C-alpha distance (Angstrom), angle and dihedral (degrees) to the residues before:
residue distance angle dihedral
X1 . . .
X2 3.83 . .
X3 3.79 117.6 .
X4 3.79 125.6 -144.3
X5 3.78 116.1 -121.0
X6 3.80 89.9 -112.0
X7 3.82 91.7 57.5
X8 3.80 91.1 85.7
X9 3.79 129.6 43.1
X10 3.80 125.5 -106.0
X11 3.83 90.0 -107.5
X12 3.79 91.1 51.2
X13 3.80 90.5 48.6
X14 3.81 90.1 53.4
X15 3.80 91.9 48.3
X16 3.81 93.7 46.4
X17 3.80 92.6 48.4
X18 3.81 91.5 50.6
X19 3.80 93.2 47.3
X20 3.81 94.4 47.7
X21 3.80 93.6 48.1
X22 3.83 94.2 43.9
X23 3.79 91.8 47.4
X24 3.81 92.2 49.0
X25 3.80 89.6 55.8
X26 3.81 102.2 36.0
X27 3.83 105.1 26.0
X28 3.82 92.4 -145.5
X29 3.83 127.7 113.3
X30 3.80 111.5 -91.8
X31 3.81 119.8 -129.3
X32 3.82 130.7 -163.9
X33 3.82 93.9 -106.6
X34 3.80 91.1 54.6
X35 3.79 90.3 50.1
X36 3.80 91.8 48.4
X37 3.79 94.6 48.7
X38 3.79 98.7 39.7
X39 3.78 101.8 40.1
X40 3.82 102.6 30.1
X41 3.80 95.1 -132.0
X42 3.80 111.0 -166.3
X43 3.79 92.5 -126.7
X44 3.79 139.3 68.0
X45 3.80 126.3 -83.9
X46 3.81 87.1 -112.0
X47 3.81 90.3 59.0
X48 3.80 89.6 49.6
X49 3.81 90.6 50.0
X50 3.82 89.6 52.3
X51 3.81 90.6 51.0
X52 3.81 90.4 48.8
X53 3.81 90.9 49.2
X54 3.80 90.0 51.2
X55 3.80 91.4 49.7
X56 3.79 89.6 50.0
X57 3.81 91.0 52.8
X58 3.79 87.9 52.7
X59 3.84 88.4 52.7
X60 3.80 93.3 -117.9
X61 3.80 93.3 121.3
X62 3.78 139.3 9.1
X63 3.80 145.3 -163.6
X64 3.77 118.4 -103.0
X65 3.82 86.3 -153.3
X66 3.81 135.3 -8.8
X67 3.80 102.9 -82.1
X68 3.80 98.6 28.3
X69 3.76 129.8 105.1
X70 3.79 121.2 -101.6
X71 3.77 134.0 -87.1
X72 3.81 127.5 -163.8
X73 3.79 121.2 -96.2
X74 3.80 124.2 -143.1
X75 3.81 87.6 -95.1
X76 3.80 89.8 50.0
X77 3.80 91.4 54.1
X78 3.80 90.2 46.9
X79 3.82 92.3 52.0
X80 3.80 89.7 46.8
X81 3.82 93.1 51.1
X82 3.80 94.1 44.7
X83 3.81 99.2 43.2
X84 3.81 116.1 8.4
X85 3.80 109.7 33.2
X86 3.78 116.9 108.3
X87 3.78 121.5 -148.7
X88 3.77 113.8 -95.5
X89 3.81 114.0 -101.2
X90 3.78 130.0 -129.0
X91 3.78 114.0 -25.5
X92 3.77 121.9 -126.8
X93 3.81 92.3 -158.4
X94 3.78 120.0 109.8
X95 3.78 99.2 -123.9
X96 3.82 91.0 174.4
X97 3.81 88.6 65.8
X98 3.79 90.1 46.6
X99 3.80 91.3 51.2
X100 3.80 90.5 49.5
X101 3.79 91.7 52.8
X102 3.79 93.6 47.1
X103 3.81 91.1 46.8
X104 3.80 89.7 55.5
X105 3.83 88.6 54.6
X106 3.80 95.6 43.3
X107 3.82 96.8 94.2
X108 3.81 88.2 74.0
X109 3.80 123.0 46.6
X110 3.80 90.6 -152.5
X111 3.80 92.7 52.0
X112 3.81 93.7 44.2
X113 3.79 95.1 51.0
X114 3.80 94.7 41.5
X115 3.81 91.0 49.7
X116 3.81 90.1 47.3
X117 3.81 92.9 52.2
X118 3.81 91.5 48.7
X119 3.81 94.1 47.5
X120 3.81 92.5 46.7
X121 3.79 88.8 54.3
X122 3.79 94.5 48.7
X123 3.79 93.8 47.9
X124 3.81 98.0 42.5
X125 3.85 96.2 34.5
X126 3.79 86.2 -132.3
X127 3.83 135.7 95.9
X128 3.81 115.5 -66.4
X129 3.81 126.2 -146.1
X130 3.82 132.9 -178.7
X131 3.79 124.0 -178.0
X132 3.81 140.8 -176.1
X133 3.81 111.3 -125.5
X134 3.80 127.0 -151.3
X135 3.79 92.2 8.9
X136 3.80 90.6 174.1
X137 3.81 87.9 67.2
X138 3.80 90.6 59.6
X139 3.81 108.7 125.3
X140 3.79 118.8 -127.6
X141 3.79 106.0 -125.0
X142 3.81 101.5 168.9
X143 3.78 139.4 12.6
X144 3.79 128.3 -173.2
X145 3.80 134.4 174.7
X146 3.80 116.7 -144.5
X147 3.82 122.1 -162.9
X148 3.83 106.3 -132.4
X149 3.80 95.9 169.1
X150 3.78 137.7 -28.0
X151 3.81 91.7 -74.7
X152 3.81 103.4 25.1
X153 3.80 125.6 76.8
X154 3.80 128.0 -177.7
X155 3.80 116.8 -148.6
X156 3.79 112.6 -156.5
X157 3.81 116.6 -160.1
X158 3.81 119.0 -164.9
X159 3.80 118.4 -165.2
X160 3.79 125.9 -151.7
X161 3.81 86.8 -117.5
X162 3.81 90.5 62.9
X163 3.78 93.9 -105.5
X164 3.81 112.9 138.3
X165 3.78 125.9 -159.9
X166 3.80 128.9 -176.8
X167 3.81 129.2 -162.1
X168 3.79 127.4 -171.0
X169 3.81 116.8 -142.3
X170 3.82 118.8 -159.1
X171 3.77 110.1 -148.2
X172 3.80 130.5 -153.3
X173 3.80 93.6 -147.7
X174 3.78 132.3 33.8
X175 3.80 117.7 -90.4
X176 3.79 123.4 -143.8
X177 3.78 125.5 -136.9
X178 3.80 88.5 -117.7
X179 3.83 90.9 56.9
X180 3.80 90.7 49.4
X181 3.79 91.4 50.6
X182 3.82 93.3 48.4
X183 3.80 94.2 45.5
X184 3.81 91.1 48.0
X185 3.80 89.8 54.9
X186 3.82 90.5 48.0
X187 3.81 94.2 49.4
X188 3.79 92.0 48.2
X189 3.80 91.8 49.0
X190 3.81 93.8 49.1
X191 3.81 104.4 34.0
X192 3.80 113.4 28.0
X193 3.80 113.4 108.2
X194 3.81 93.2 25.2
X195 3.79 125.7 112.9
X196 3.79 119.1 -115.7
X197 3.80 88.5 -110.4
X198 3.80 91.7 53.8
X199 3.80 90.5 48.9
X200 3.80 92.4 49.7
X201 3.80 91.4 51.1
X202 3.81 101.4 40.0
X203 3.81 110.7 25.0
X204 3.83 93.4 101.9
X205 3.78 91.6 52.8
X206 3.81 92.4 45.6
X207 3.81 93.2 51.7
X208 3.80 100.5 41.7
X209 3.82 97.5 92.1
X210 3.80 95.4 46.3
X211 3.85 119.7 105.7
X212 3.84 85.6 -137.2
X213 3.80 93.7 56.5
X214 3.82 92.3 103.5
X215 3.79 94.5 50.9
X216 3.79 113.3 119.3
X217 3.81 94.0 -119.3
X218 3.80 92.1 53.9
X219 3.79 91.7 44.1
X220 3.82 91.7 53.1
X221 3.81 90.3 51.8
X222 3.82 91.6 46.1
X223 3.79 92.6 47.4
X224 3.79 95.0 67.4
X225 3.81 113.0 2.4
X226 3.82 91.7 164.7
X227 3.78 88.8 62.9
X228 3.80 96.8 46.2
X229 3.82 103.3 35.5
X230 3.77 97.8 51.3
X231 3.78 139.2 94.0
X232 3.83 109.1 -121.1
X233 3.80 118.3 -122.5
X234 3.80 92.7 -112.2
X235 3.81 89.1 60.3
X236 3.81 94.4 50.5
X237 3.81 102.0 60.8
X238 3.80 126.4 48.3
X239 3.80 123.5 -169.2
X240 3.79 139.9 -172.3
X241 3.78 125.6 -124.5
X242 3.81 116.9 -84.1
X243 3.81 94.3 -121.6
X244 3.81 98.5 100.9
X245 3.80 94.8 44.0
X246 3.78 94.9 48.4
X247 3.80 90.5 57.0
X248 3.81 87.4 70.2
X249 3.84 112.2 108.5
X250 3.82 92.6 -122.2
X251 3.78 89.4 68.9
X252 3.77 98.5 52.7
X253 3.83 87.6 89.1
X254 3.79 113.0 84.0
X255 3.82 95.8 -134.3
X256 3.81 93.2 51.4
X257 3.78 90.9 43.9
X258 3.81 93.9 53.0
X259 3.80 92.6 48.5
X260 3.78 92.0 48.0
X261 3.79 94.0 48.4
X262 3.81 88.3 56.6
X263 3.82 92.0 47.6
X264 3.81 94.6 51.3
X265 3.79 95.5 42.3
X266 3.79 104.9 130.0
X267 3.82 94.3 -120.1
X268 3.82 92.7 50.0
X269 3.81 93.6 46.2
X270 3.80 91.0 48.0
X271 3.79 93.0 50.2
X272 3.82 93.4 44.6
X273 3.81 94.9 49.2
X274 3.80 93.3 42.6
X275 3.82 92.5 48.6
X276 3.80 103.2 39.4
X277 3.81 109.5 14.0
X278 3.78 100.8 44.1
X279 3.81 100.2 109.8
X280 3.79 127.9 95.0
X281 3.80 91.3 -98.8
X282 3.76 136.5 113.3
X283 3.80 108.7 -120.0
X284 3.78 134.7 -158.1
X285 3.79 113.0 177.2
X286 3.79 115.5 178.4
X287 3.80 120.2 -161.6
X288 3.77 111.8 -61.1
X289 3.81 91.4 15.7
X290 3.80 84.8 81.6
X291 3.79 117.3 101.3
X292 3.81 96.8 -130.0
X293 3.79 125.4 53.0
X294 3.82 94.4 -131.8
X295 3.83 87.1 70.4
X296 3.82 96.4 46.2
X297 3.81 91.9 106.7
X298 3.81 92.3 47.2
X299 3.77 138.9 80.9
X300 3.81 116.4 -143.1
X301 3.80 119.1 -164.9
X302 3.82 122.6 -178.5
X303 3.81 137.9 175.6
X304 3.80 127.7 -162.9
X305 3.80 121.4 -129.3
X306 3.79 126.5 -164.3
X307 3.78 114.8 -155.5
X308 3.79 127.1 -179.1
X309 3.82 93.5 -101.7
X310 3.81 105.9 27.6
X311 3.78 144.5 3.4
X312 3.76 129.1 -127.7
X313 3.76 147.1 142.3
X314 3.76 137.4 -114.3
X315 3.77 127.0 -155.5
X316 3.75 151.5 154.9
X317 3.78 134.1 -125.1
X318 3.78 119.4 -154.5
X319 3.78 143.4 136.4
X320 3.80 117.0 -64.1
X321 3.82 86.3 -103.1
X322 3.79 97.4 77.6
X323 3.83 128.8 135.8
X324 3.79 93.2 -103.0
X325 3.81 99.0 -172.2
X326 3.79 92.6 48.1
X327 3.81 93.1 46.8
X328 3.80 91.4 51.8
X329 3.80 90.1 50.1
X330 3.81 91.6 50.2
X331 3.82 91.8 49.6
X332 3.82 91.8 46.3
X333 3.80 91.2 53.0
X334 3.80 94.1 45.4
X335 3.80 90.7 48.0
X336 3.81 91.6 53.6
X337 3.81 90.8 49.0
X338 3.81 95.2 48.4
X339 3.81 90.9 47.0
X340 3.81 87.0 59.0
X341 3.79 100.7 42.9
X342 3.81 103.7 41.5
């Protein structure tokens, strides 16, 4: 449930904003006396308590226990982000140095995205993710066949983006160097410049008139093009280490730590991003807005980038108590840099 800005009073907006921002920094429940002393509200502590009680009824904040102060709920964070958050001010980060480092990595998609995920994590103190979007639109730029042994051939696929994939084909009969040379020429003639999706859908039609169409190599590729002309999941999503994220106070409790380690496991992150966050959209999913329960204590924020050779997204995963304005600024700056260097 998203609330309109007018659904809570000006006083309640002021109180909610102060509580969210104090809790993000201090990670302790916020009481009325703290609000009164720290923010110099022009009202009594009793008035502040009434505002906090009203916000709690509206499910924007909650008690951690009976006599404690309040902390924001997922809905409270959502209202804050949508209506109360101010853009982060001037950054103290040296983005020129960041751009230099990413430029150095830009000759390889793998290196660029891995470096991006690691740097996002270090700067945000959260978990960094970088992902290739619309992989099936990757354009085949090069293809080579390499003779590994008499009955084993490696097919090397080079994408326009710089991504390289290799597949090993096990043959029933021996293959000559002349066959490899002729088939390489054929594959280049028929497939270069096409997207992986186009190859998957049309390779049989493109090969049918060739005198080499019945060759075992061609038949293996025709048999299951969706298996051979594809980028595997583990080459789509790149993640940082968990070190920065696990320094967050939320994860000093064993139960929270165990749950989070499962959520940020590389296989789970890859599957989640590929399944739910694979469109050309910027996402911000707070707590129970996430589509799988393992992420219900997390916020996930992503931004799309559009380079000259491929498209992708970058993002962070953290607790719901993240500095939202600062994270959005970091992602905006990284997006601009990657758009330039890739």
